[in-house]
C-alpha positions, 0 to 999 in steps of 0.5 A: 631432122630429115629434109624434104629430099630425104623423105622423097628418097625414102619413099620413092618407088614404094606402094601407097600402102607402104607410104601410109605405113611410114606416115603413121608412126612418123607423124604420130611422133611429131603431132603430139609435140605440136599439140602438147606445146600448143596446149601448154602455151594456151594454158600459160596464156590463160593463167599468166597472160601474154605480154605484148601479144595480140588478144587472140593469141590464146585462141590461135594456140587452141586452133593449132592444138585442135588442128593437130588433133584433127590430123592425128584422127585422120591418120588413125582413121587411114592406117589404124585397124582399130575402131575409133571407139576402141582407141578412145577407150584405151586413151581414156583408160591411160588417162585414168591410170595417170590421174590415179598415179598423180593422186597416189603421189599427192596423198603420199606427200600431202597426208591430209588428202588420205582421208578423201576419195578425191581432191574435189571432195576434200575441198567441199568437205573442208569448206563445210567444216569451216562453215562455208557452202560452195555455190551450186553454180560454181564451175569446177574443172578437174582434168585429172580427177581425182588429183589436185590439179583443178580450177574453181571459177565464177563468171568473174573470178577463178582459183587454180590449184596444183599440188607441189611435190618433192620431185618438182623442186620449184616451190615449197611442198604443198598447194600452189594457189593462183587467184585471177580475174576473168576477162569478158570472154571468160578465156583470158585473165585481166588485171593483177593476180596473186599466187602463193603456196601453203601446206594447209588445205584449210588455208587453201579453202578459206582463201578460195571462199573469200575470193570467190564467194565473199569477193575479197580484193587482192590487197585484203587477201594479201594482208589477211593471208601472208602466204598469198603475198609471195607472188604477184602476176601481171595479166595483160 
């Protein structure tokens, strides 16, 4: 990694315009790494907790990610000839393409998803098929719509769902489901949580409804649904 003195030698005697031209690509290689790992740590804190860490640890990670984004925006505004709206539109298109790619991969391995235009629709229609009606005020977050990665939550509880594909080599092929209780700030989790994997969307939706709607306890979930007893997470 270049040192301060090496950077000074690199830019000595060049114009401000040239310095900006160097600043842009150099920092834009570093800032996404800072922001990406900060967001990853924050997500892990939200889902798994942070033992022996202060209660504000997740918030600190978010502030690092926000600061990295703010600095990225500042650099873009200084050196990029494109208008911010154009850059944002290009970024959104890249995100849509990535999400579409995720969804195609998921449909290729989880064949039951091929009957649906999105995972959210799949969950809602499956719930209806099983005789459930998801509450209107249920909070649904899906950052890569229409793909599987999503979170369903009430003010007290949350269900996180991810697709597990052959290329992941971490869990059995299917859906990875994590149940958790939310702390008062609705950003962190508390108590014990459970995770499990199954290849059946019906089983996923049934557990989701029993956890969020019927308010079953974790022990009962584990007893009634053996696939949900494979993992125990301790939230701190």
